[in-house]
Every structure is written in structure tokens, then in C-alpha cells.
C-alpha positions in Angstrom: 20.5 29.1 -34.7 22.3 26.8 -32.2 20.7 28.3 -29.1 17.2 28.1 -30.6 17.7 24.4 -31.4 19.2 23.8 -27.9 16.2 25.6 -26.2 13.7 23.6 -28.3 15.4 20.3 -27.5 15.6 21.2 -23.8 11.9 22.1 -23.6 10.9 18.9 -25.5 13.0 16.7 -23.2 11.6 18.3 -20.1 8.1 17.6 -21.3 8.9 14.0 -22.1 10.6 13.4 -18.7 7.7 15.1 -16.8 5.2 12.9 -18.7 7.2 9.9 -17.6 7.3 11.0 -14.0 3.5 11.5 -14.0 3.0 8.1 -15.6 5.1 6.3 -12.9 3.4 8.2 -10.1 -0.1 7.2 -11.4 1.0 3.6 -11.8 2.3 3.5 -8.2 -0.9 5.0 -7.0 -3.0 2.4 -8.9 -0.9 -0.4 -7.3 -1.4 1.0 -3.8 -5.1 1.5 -4.5 -5.5 -2.2 -5.6 -4.0 -3.6 -2.4 -5.3 -1.0 0.1 -8.0 -3.0 1.7 -5.8 -6.1 2.1 -3.0 -4.0 3.6 -5.4 -2.4 6.1 -6.8 -5.8 7.1 -3.3 -7.2 7.6 -2.2 -4.2 9.7 -5.3 -4.5 11.8 -4.7 -8.2 12.3 -1.1 -7.5 13.2 -2.1 -4.9 15.8 -4.7 -7.3 17.4 -2.0 -10.0 17.5 0.4 -7.7 19.2 -2.1 -6.5 21.8 -3.1 -10.1 22.6 0.6 -11.0 23.0 1.1 -8.3 25.5 -1.8 -9.4 27.8 -0.9 -11.1 31.0 -1.5 -14.9 31.1 -4.1 -14.4 33.9 -6.4 -12.5 31.5 -6.3 -15.1 28.7 -9.1 -17.7 28.8 -10.8 -19.9 26.2 -13.9 -17.8 25.9 -12.1 -14.6 24.9 -9.4 -16.3 22.9 -10.6 -19.4 21.1 -8.0 -21.8 19.8 -9.1 -21.5 16.1 -10.4 -18.6 14.1 -12.7 -19.2 11.2 -12.4 -16.7 8.3 -14.5 -16.6 5.2 -14.1 -14.5 2.1 -16.3 -13.8 -0.8 -15.0 -14.9 -4.2 -16.2 -12.9 -7.1 
């Protein structure tokens, strides 16, 4: 009787813990999916900034690199 009860308890706890792991993984995926576009835009801007920083001073002029950058976003 003891081993049957122990086996049933073991199976139930495994199901509960697996359910918890799946819930946490799906929540993490949802968080990443929410911020995916912002993260991609930030990484792209960081790469552009790094490549511009590595250019020699002789190639930098005001036509290619204006002093200000105007950014607009759509608010929904």
C-alpha cells in the first residue's frame, strides 16, 4: 500500500511541476514577443552607431551625418 501511494504521489507531483515549467516558459516567451520589435530596433541603432564611430574623420561630413535625427512614432 505504501509503494502505491508513493508512486501516485510521485506521478502527481511530476505533473504539477511540469505544468509549472511549461507555464513559466510560455510567460517568458510572451514577454520576449512583446518587446521583440523594440529590441530589434535598438540593436540596429546600436550597430549603426558603432559603425559610424569606427569611420575615419575624413569620411564624416554634414550631408551624410546630420547633427540631429528626427524620429516619429505612431501612437495607437
